[in-house]
C-alpha positions in Angstrom: 0.0 0.0 0.0 0.9 3.7 -0.1 2.6 2.8 -3.6 3.4 6.5 -4.3 5.7 7.0 -1.4 7.3 3.6 -1.5 8.1 4.1 -5.3 9.4 7.4 -4.5 11.6 6.3 -1.5 13.3 3.7 -4.0 14.5 6.4 -6.5 17.9 8.1 -6.5 16.3 11.4 -5.8 14.8 10.1 -2.5 18.0 8.5 -1.4 19.7 11.8 -1.8 16.9 13.6 0.2 16.7 11.1 2.9 20.2 9.6 3.1 21.2 11.7 6.0 18.0 11.0 7.9 18.4 7.2 7.3 22.1 7.3 8.3 21.1 8.8 11.7 18.8 5.9 12.4 21.4 3.5 11.2 24.0 5.0 13.6 21.6 4.5 16.4 21.9 0.7 15.9 18.3 -0.2 15.5 17.5 -3.7 16.6 14.6 -5.9 17.8 14.7 -4.3 21.2 12.9 -1.3 19.7 9.9 -3.1 19.4 9.7 -3.2 23.3 10.0 0.5 24.1 8.1 0.2 27.3 6.6 3.5 28.4 8.3 5.5 25.5 5.9 7.8 23.8 7.7 8.3 20.5 10.4 6.8 18.4 11.1 10.0 16.4 9.5 13.5 16.0 9.5 15.3 12.7 8.1 18.9 13.1 4.6 18.6 14.5 4.4 14.7 13.7 5.7 11.9 15.9 6.4 8.3 15.3 5.1 6.2 18.0 6.1 2.7 19.0 2.7 1.4 18.1 2.9 2.8 14.7 6.5 1.5 14.1 5.5 -1.9 15.5 2.3 -2.2 13.1 4.5 -1.0 10.2 7.3 -3.6 11.0 4.9 -6.3 11.3 3.3 -5.5 7.9 7.0 -5.6 6.4 7.7 -9.0 8.1 4.5 -10.5 6.8 5.4 -9.2 3.2 8.7 -11.0 3.5 6.8 -14.2 4.8 5.0 -14.1 1.6 8.3 -14.3 -0.1 10.4 -16.6 2.2 7.7 -18.7 3.8 6.0 -18.7 7.1 9.3 -19.6 9.1 10.7 -16.0 8.4 10.9 -14.2 11.8 11.5 -10.9 13.2 15.1 -11.5 14.1 15.8 -12.4 10.5 14.0 -9.3 9.4 16.2 -7.1 11.8 19.3 -8.7 10.5 18.4 -8.0 6.9 17.9 -4.4 7.8 14.2 -4.6 7.5 13.7 -2.6 10.7 16.0 0.3 9.7 14.2 0.3 6.3 10.8 0.6 7.9 12.0 3.5 10.2 13.4 5.2 7.2 10.3 4.7 5.2 8.1 6.2 7.9 10.4 9.1 8.5 10.5 9.7 4.7 6.7 9.8 4.7 6.6 12.2 7.7 9.0 14.5 6.2 7.1 14.8 3.0 3.7 15.4 4.9 5.3 17.9 7.2 6.8 19.7 4.3 3.3 19.6 2.4 1.7 21.0 5.8 4.1 23.9 6.0 3.6 25.1 2.4 -0.4 24.9 2.7 -1.2 21.6 0.8 -4.4 20.0 2.0 -6.3 17.0 0.5 -10.1 17.1 1.0 -12.1 14.0 2.2 -13.9 13.9 -1.4 -10.5 13.7 -3.1 -9.3 10.8 -0.8 -12.6 8.9 -1.3 -12.5 9.5 -5.1 -8.8 7.9 -5.1 -9.9 4.9 -3.1 -12.9 4.4 -5.3 -10.9 4.6 -8.4 -8.4 1.8 -7.4 -8.9 -1.4 -9.4 -7.9 -3.4 -6.2 -11.2 -2.5 -4.5 -13.6 -2.9 -7.5 -15.8 -5.8 -7.9 -14.6 -8.0 -11.0 -18.2 -8.6 -12.1 -19.6 -5.0 -11.9 -16.5 -2.9 -12.1 -17.7 -0.9 -9.2 -16.2 -0.2 -5.8 -16.8 -3.0 -3.4 -16.6 -2.1 0.2 -16.2 -5.8 1.2 -13.4 -6.3 -1.1 -11.8 -3.0 0.2 -12.0 -4.1 3.9 -10.7 -7.7 3.0 -7.8 -6.2 1.4 -7.0 -3.9 4.4 -7.2 -6.8 6.6 -4.7 -8.9 4.6 -2.4 -6.1 4.3 -2.6 -5.4 8.2 -4.1 -1.9 8.0 -7.2 -0.5 9.8 -9.6 1.6 7.8 -8.6 4.8 9.4 -4.8 4.1 9.0 -5.3 3.5 5.2 -7.4 6.5 4.6 -4.8 8.8 6.3 -2.1 6.9 4.5 -3.9 7.7 1.1 -4.1 11.3 2.2 -0.5 11.4 3.1 0.4 10.0 -0.3 -1.5 12.6 -2.2 0.1 15.3 0.0 3.5 13.9 -0.9 2.9 13.6 -4.6 2.1 17.3 -4.6 5.5 18.0 -2.9 7.4 15.7 -5.1 5.6 17.1 -8.2 6.7 20.6 -7.3 10.3 19.4 -7.0 10.6 17.4 -10.2 8.1 19.2 -12.4 9.1 21.5 -15.1 8.6 25.2 -14.7 7.6 27.6 -17.5 9.1 31.1 -17.7 7.8 34.1 -19.5 9.0 34.5 -23.1 11.0 37.7 -22.4 12.7 36.2 -19.5 13.7 33.0 -21.7 14.9 35.3 -24.6 17.3 37.2 -22.2 18.6 34.0 -20.6 19.3 32.4 -24.3 20.9 35.6 -25.3 23.1 35.7 -22.4 24.1 32.0 -22.6 24.8 32.4 -26.3 26.6 35.7 -26.1 30.0 35.6 -28.0 32.7 38.2 -28.0 35.6 38.5 -30.4 39.1 40.0 -29.4 42.5 40.4 -30.5 45.8 41.0 -28.8 49.5 41.3 -29.3 52.6 40.4 -27.3 55.3 42.7 -26.4 58.9 41.4 -25.8 60.2 43.0 -22.7 63.8 42.7 -24.0 63.0 45.2 -26.7 62.4 48.0 -24.2 65.0 47.3 -21.8 67.2 50.0 -23.1 64.8 52.9 -22.9 66.0 55.7 -20.5 63.8 57.3 -18.0 62.8 60.8 -19.2 63.6 63.8 -17.2 61.3 66.7 -16.7 62.7 68.9 -19.3 62.3 66.2 -22.0 58.7 65.5 -20.9 57.9 69.1 -20.9 59.3 69.5 -24.6 57.3 66.5 -25.7 54.2 68.0 -24.3 54.8 71.3 -25.9 55.5 69.8 -29.4 52.3 67.6 -29.1 50.0 70.1 -27.3 46.8 69.2 -29.3 47.0 65.5 -28.1 46.9 66.7 -24.5 44.3 69.5 -25.0 40.6 69.4 -24.8 38.8 71.4 -27.5 37.3 74.8 -26.5 33.7 74.8 -25.9 31.2 77.5 -25.1 28.0 77.2 -23.3 25.1 79.1 -24.8 21.5 79.9 -23.7 18.9 80.9 -26.3 15.5 82.3 -25.4 12.9 83.1 -28.2 9.8 85.1 -27.9 7.4 85.5 -30.8 3.7 86.9 -31.1 2.4 83.5 -31.3 3.8 82.5 -27.8 2.0 85.7 -26.3 -1.3 85.2 -28.1 -2.7 82.8 -25.7 -2.0 85.2 -22.8 -3.7 88.2 -24.3 -7.5 88.9 -24.1 -9.0 91.9 -25.9 -12.7 93.1 -25.1 -15.1 94.2 -27.7 -15.0 97.9 -26.4 -11.3 98.0 -26.8 -11.7 96.7 -30.5 -14.3 99.4 -31.1 -12.2 102.1 -29.7 -9.2 101.2 -31.9 -11.2 100.9 -35.0 -12.8 104.4 -34.2 -9.4 106.0 -33.7 -8.0 104.4 -37.0 -11.0 105.8 -38.9 -10.5 109.4 -37.4 -6.9 109.3 -38.5 -7.7 108.2 -42.2 -10.4 110.8 -42.4 -8.1 113.6 -41.2 -5.3 112.7 -43.4 -7.4 112.9 -46.5 -8.4 116.5 -45.8 -5.0 117.6 -45.2 -3.9 116.1 -48.5 -6.6 117.8 -50.4 -5.6 121.4 -49.1 -2.0 121.1 -49.8 -2.0 119.8 -53.4 -2.8 122.6 -55.8 -3.2 120.2 -58.6 -5.9 118.4 -56.9 -7.5 121.8 -55.8 -8.0 122.8 -59.6 
């Protein structure tokens, strides 16, 4: 059962993540005495989750039963411990707890409807004749595997949460086109350059120039050491068009100017008539 986590725990990726965790339990030297922890309340603590002796014992017994199906009914717990089955059981439980704790920390939650739909969709619990979910077949499978109904339901919920975490680690992420183009341009950027080598021995006999020599060279090549002259100019322009928007003229002012202009024209005509004798004739 809980195939998702078990499959993941066998991968190279899982071994890298949980290697340190597994090593710590191996160093403890786990043996059969762990199944008799007396009044101990927990075997391990991972964040807010705990591995209790009862949980470890039930998981170990399920593992032993699976091995008996392979090696026969005489396979016992001591043989299982010697084969490292107890260490593997602890590692598997801790791996599950780590993934579920991480899922809780990042806010992943699985609804009851999702858990129910997942269980109902499993072919292991369907009636071969009807193809529908069979509760009797479901309970029989749990009994044979050594699970209670609540244990299995919570296990499925944990599986789904763990798959969300693993999927976020192994899935591909898409980036905006503009970002992808910038990355491609950066990675494919190429630059060309040229260089030449100087032989130090060719310059070994050059004497150090004194101040007079440097001054004479500067005066002879003054343009190379002189910045071109420049002037700062501020230009301000003003036109009638710039002022038109700020000028307002009333109708009375227009009428007054027009009347003045007419008076001037009329007076000028009379003056010209008296002064010109030809016109007078």
